[in-house]
N, C-alpha and C positions, 0 to 999 in steps of 0.2 A: 471477130469482134461482132457482138450482137447490137443491133440498132434498136433502142427502146423508144424512139421518137414516134409519137402518135400522129397519124395522118388525118384522122377524122375525130371530131369531138361529138359527144352525144348532145343533141339539142333536145331539151324538154319542152313540152307544150306550155304555153303561158298558163299560169295557175287558174285564173278565172275562167278562161274558155274551156280548159280541160275539165274543170269541175262542172261547168254548165252542161257540157256534152254528156258526161257520165250521169249526171242527175236526170237529164232528159231521157236517156236511153234506159236508165234504171226504172223510171216510172213508165209502166206499160201503157198509161193513158195519155201521155203528152202528145204523141203523134195523132191519136184520135181527136184530142181537143183541137189541134191545129187543123185537122180536116173539117171538123164541125165549124170552126170559125171561117174557114175558106168557103163553106157552103152557106154562110149567113146565119148559122145557129149560134147566137152569142149570149143567150140568157141561161143561167145555171140550171133552172128547172127544165128547160127545153133540152139541154144537153143530157141530163140524167134520163129523161124520157126517151131520148133518141138512141141511146146506147144500152144494149142489154148487158147487165152485170156491173154497170157503173153506179156507185153509190154517191150520195151527196158528200159524205165525209171524204172519200177518196178524191172526188172532183175538186173540192175546196183545197185540199192539200196540194194537188197538182197545179191548180191555178195559182196558189200562193207562191210556189217555187218558180213558176214561169214569170210571175210579176217581179219577184226578186231579181231575176236575171234580165229583166227589161224586154222580154219576148212578147208579153201581152200586157195590157193595162186594163184596169178596172174603172168603169165609168158609173158613178152613182148619180141617180136622178132624185131630186128633192120632191118626192111624191108620196102619197099615201094610197095604197100600200107601197113600200119601198121598191124601187126598180133598179136593178143592177145589170149592166152589160159588160162584156169583155171584148176587146178588139186587139188585133195584132199591131204592135208598134212598128215604125219604120225599120228599126233594128231587127225586130222579129221577122219581118218580111224577108230581110237579107238572110237571116239564120235559116228560115224555112226553105229558102231557095237553095241553100247549101245542102240541106237534107234531101231536097228533090233531086239534086245532082247525084247524091249517093244512091238514090233509088234507080236512077237511069244507069249508073255504073253497075249496080247489081243485076239489072235486066240484061245488060250487055254481057256480063259474065255468065249468066244463066243460058244465054242463047247459043 
């Protein structure tokens, strides 16, 4: 007699977090943006000037996606000329710390 009872069930990742991780890793600039923010570079023009190959269009798309996920937030100052800065949200700090742990794991695997 064959027993067809399943012992394990397949758990799928929550839709929002899985989509967020896929989007972040699909965008080759997200990790660079996080590094820039960690170093205190939070103005878009300064970001573009700091990274070779990063265009304003690509940066804006990357920032928009990260804002949608709540990883970073945009702060607009009511000045002339307009001033905009980006900062990491409390959720974003937690998310980036998870990415840092992945980096540590990779280093351990490489050693």
